[in-house]
C-alpha positions, 0 to 999 in steps of 0.5 A: 500500500503506497501510502503506508510505504511512503509514510514509513520510509520517510519516518525511517529516513528522518530517524536515520538522520537523527542518529547521524545529522551529518547526512542531511540528504537523509532528511531531505529525502525523508521530507520530499517523499510525501511531497512527491507522492502528493505531486504525482497523484491524479486530480481525483485524489482529494475531494477538493482538488478537482474543485478549486485548485484545478479550476483556479489553475486553469483560470490562470492559464486562460487569463492574460493578466492577474486582474482578469484571472482574479475576477474569473468565475469558477463556479456559477449556480443560480439555483443555489445562489452561488457565484465563486470567482478566483478572488473568493479564495484567500489571496496567498493561495490565489497568488501561489497558483498564479506564480506556479502556473506562469513559472512551470505551467504544470499542475503536478508541480503545483500539488508538489509545492503545496505539500511542501508548504505543509510538510516543511513547516510541520517539521520545523515546528517539531524541531522547536519543541525541546523534548521532541528534539532531545529524545530524537523522536522527530521521526515518530511525530512525523509518522503520526502526522502522516497517519493522522493528517496526510490524507486529509491534507490532500483534500483540505489543502488551504487549511492544512497549509494554514495549520502548518504555519500556525503550528510553526509560529506557535512553536517559536513562542514555546521555544522562546526563539530570539526572533519569535515575535517576527516569526509569529507575526509572519507565520500568522500572516502567511496562514491567514493568507491561505485560510481565514480559519487561521484566526483560530490560531489566536486561541493558541496564544490566549491558551498559552498565556493562561497555561504556561504561567502556571499561576495559583488561585489562593483560596486560603493560606493552606489551600491553593488551586492550580490556575491552569486546571481552572482554565481547562475546567472553564473551557470544558464548561463553556464548550459544552454549554455552547454545544448543548445549550441553545440560548448560550449558543445564540448569544455567542453567535450574535457576539461573533457575528460570523460571516455567512460562509462560516455560520453553518459550521457552528449552528445546529443541534449537536449530538455525539460524533462518531469520531469521538469513539477514537478519543475513548482509548486516548482518555483511557491511556491518560487515566492509566498513565497520567503520572508519566504523562505529566512528567514527560510533557513537563510545562506543556502538560496542561496545554496538551490537555487543553488542545485535546479537549477543544479538539473533542469539542470541535468534533461534535460540531459535525453532528449538528451543523455541516460535516465540514464543521469537523474541519475546525478540529484539525487546528487543535488535533495537530497537537496530538503529534506532540502529546501522544508520544509522552502520553504513551511513554512508559505505558507498558514496562518492558526491557526494550522500552519500545512497546509503547511506541509500537502500541501508539503506532498500531493505534494510529494505523488502525485510525488511518485504516478506518478513516481512509480505507474503510470509510473512504474519507477525503476520497484519497484511497485507493491512490491513483497516479496522474499518468 
């Protein structure tokens, strides 16, 4: 199966590079392999590919100027009241398609470069997390990315480019990069220029402000409550209230004044998402291994918990609004590639200390098979070459 072959070869090359960092060619090949796989795919791989990326590319090919290209209508459906121009999409994506078409005039090159815009920021972001770099487990986090997100990224291209740059920018804050302000702002601008959902990235920084400070709420001289725990508890209460209390939801929506394009993402009567069933084993592992997880996660402990809770809450949106509403959860699920390795670490006592990794990878492979092969999410399986 070509997906899994590429995933594991890429992870192996990154692992070998971590063991011998003088051989950078291993890293280059490891990162390029999934990008090449994305570039060689047929337009039928990925629900959205034949929709806006291909149509925008063809609009560039048929236009004599950027202005004409930007105003080209790529979808008109009077019955549904739809009229989409190239300019209906974010400027960064539109500009990239225009430049690539004029330089290479090859759609496969565009698909390859778009994947590079996803994979490379993810890898650079992972390097900024000290525990991942120190333990030489970049290969594992990249493998988790492939199994949890790669196929979704072949479909929701703009959003995953946005998520990747948000992830990189946030990693600069965590790592206390000396140029962090500049990198955070630039990454956020790039992310926003590819998908307006990047505004959710603001939640990253608000959460970090509350969770990284590890402040205490003083009840009495002998009783102090961890402020991070209170913050996480409030997020749960507010999130559940939004999902299952219609009055509170109406109040929040009136404040947000969302664009009509996104209002359907958060409106409706919500139930329990089938995707939440994959969260149950993770919660069980957390309850079994909480002490080790807290030790290995270090200062990011409450932050990882926060992102996972928001991810689960966002999953529920698809039960009452549109199916696409679950896409919002990717902005927070991305942190699973950081939190799952320490969550599973030392879960099982064994001499080789590798069984925890095996269990984690097997769980994610099962997740991939269920979603991609069995359920056929994102229309990416089976893989088809363009030639």
